[in-house]
N, C-alpha and C positions, 0 to 999 in steps of 0.2 A: 696766908693760904690755908685752907682747911687741912688738918693733919692727914685726914684720910686721902685727900687728893695728893698731897705731897708724897704719900707712901704708895701711890699707884704702881710705880715701877716695881717696888719691892713685892707687892702683892701679886702683880702680874707675872713676875719672874717665878715666884713660888708656884702659882697656880698652873702655869704651863710647863712645869717641870717635865711631866710625862710627855707632852707634845714636843718638847725640845730635845728629848733624849736621842741618842744614836744618830746624830747628823741631821735631824729635822731642821728646816731652814726658817722656822718661825722666829721672828725677832721682835723684841718689845722695846720700842723707843721710849725716851723720857716722857713724862707726863705732859699733856698739852698745856701751853702757857695759860695761866689765869689772867683775867683782866687786870691791868695795872691801874693803881690809883693815882690820881693827879694830886698836886700839892694842895689843891683846894677842896679835895673830896672829904666828905664827912668821915669820922672814925667808924670802923666796922662795928656793927651792933648785931645782936642776935635777932633773927627774923623768924618768928614762929610760923609753922605751916599755915597756908591760907585755908580757911574753913569755907567750904562751898555749901550754901544753904540748900537743903534737900538732897545732899549726897547720900546715896543708898549703897553702903559698902557691901551689904549682903547680895544685892542685885549684881554688882560688879564681880563679886566672887563667884556667883553662880552662872556667869556667862563666859563664853570663850574669850580669852584675852588676845584677840587678833591684833594686828598692827594698828588698825584704825581704832580699836577699843582702848588703846592706851590713853586716849584723851578723857576717858571716863574715870580715871583714877583721881584720888585726892591730890591736889598740887602739893609737891614737896614732901609727901609722906613716903618714906622709903619702903621698898619691897625686898624681902629676904628669901633665901632658900630654906627648905625643910628636908632633912634626910634621916633615914634609918639604916644607913650603910654599915654603921658600926655595931648594930644590935645583933645578939646571938641568933643563929639560925635554928630552925626546928629540928631536933634530933629524934632518935628512936624513942618510942614510948613517952613522947612529949618531953623528953629531957633536952634542954637547949644545947645546941651544938655551938662550936666557935663561930664568931662572925666571919662572913665571907670577905669582908674588907677590913683591913687594919688601918686605924687612924694614925696618920703621920703628923699632921698639924691641924689644930682646931681653931678656926677663926683668927688666924694670925694676919693682922692688917687686912681683914676681910676675907682671907683665903683659908679654905679647908681642904686637906689632901688625904687621900687614901691609896692603899695598894692592896693587891690580892695575890693569892698563891700562884696563879698562872702567869704572873708578871705584868699585869695591867696596872696603870696608874691613873687615878681619877682626881680631879680638882674642881672645885667650884668657888667662885668669889663674887662679891658685889663691890661697887664703887659708887661714889656720888660726886656732885659738883663738877661734872664734866661738860659744862656749857659749850666749849668750843666744838664738841662732837654732836651736839643736839641741833637738829633741824626742827624748829618749833612746829608742833602739830603733826609731825610726820615721823612716826616711830620707825618705819621701814628704812627711810633715808638715814635716820640717826643710827640705826643698827648697822647699816652698810659702813657708815663713818667709823663706828666702833671696831668693826671687823678689819677695816683697812688700817686702823691705828694699831691693832694687835699684830696684823700680818701685812706689812706695807706692800708686798708683792702680789697680794691676792687681787683677782679681778671680780667684778660684780657677777659676771656670767658663771663663775665657779661656785657661787654661793647658792645653796638650796634651802627652801623653807622646811623647817622641822617643827615638831610639836613636843613640848614637855608638859607634864601634869601641872595644872593650875589649881592646887588644893592645899588646904592648910596643913594637912598631915600626909606625909609621903606614904604611898601605898593605898590610900583611899581613892574611891572612884570620884570622878568629877570632870570638869571641862579641861581644855588644854590652853596653853599659852604659846604663841608663835615665836619662833627663833629663826635665825639664819645659821646654817651649818657649813663648815668647810672640812673636807676629808682629804687626808694624805694617805696614799697606799704604801704598804711596806715595800722596802727595797733593800739593796745592799747597804748596810749600816744605817737604815732608816726604819723606825717602827711605824706601824699603822696608827693613825690618830684622827680624831675628829674634834673640832672646836665648835661649840654652840655659843651664840651671842645674842643678846637682846638689849636694846636701849629703851627704857621707859622714860621718855622725855618729860612728861607731866610729873611723874614721881621723882624725877632726877635720880634715877637708879640705872646703873649698868649691870647686867648679869652675864656671867661667862662660865661655861663648863668645858673642861677638856678631858678626853679619855684617850689613852694611848695603850696599845697592846702589841705584843711581838709579831703577830700575823694579822692579815686582813680578816681571815675567818674568825679568829678569836675576838677581834674588834666587833665584827658583825653579830656574834652570838652574845657578847657581853653587853652591848648597848641596850637591848630591850630589857634585860634583867636589871641593869643599873637604873633604868627609867622607873621601875616599880619601887625603888627605894629612894628616889630623889624627886622633889617637886619644888615649884615656886609657890610660896604661900601668899595669898591675897591679903592685903592689910585689912584689919578688922575694924578700923575707925574711919 
């Protein structure tokens, strides 16, 4: 089994740290089972990404990555996040100020985590080789499967479509990529949180973002500011 797949639970547990704080009921099950090999199966060998003749990476990067557009990606080429969350802020007289977000973990098993002074926690991570969750040619259905895997109790009607930037460098202008989102309101012993997820079946990439804050208002005000420093980077090849 691919090491990254085997570490899915570790990465997921780390990435949803904020969403799971203070009594939140999000639970992360074990990784979905990989296909088992039979005694007569051939030894596993490296399979390079399939090269699609005429694939125009620039055109894909320049168009909105809707759920239907997932099929325009290069098969097997992973998609990653880009963020500037840990960069210094602009201070007085152009003197850089301290970063708004403190880096807690950097790409540990695919997961990156931050926290800020008001008490919010942010995490984003990627995973691959999640074939049991992928509905071929249907990214929206695959994304619903991913969200149900992350939060078994979630219902499809509770998921809303959301947009994240689809640009190579966070903070730059460009098109958007479609995600599904699930929000939990703050309550007694429960912090406000949102989970965003997208499965790119053709690229064999799962993308997840979690943001947790002490109050609903703080979550609402932090989300758009966070989106200016986080993006999904289109593959360049």
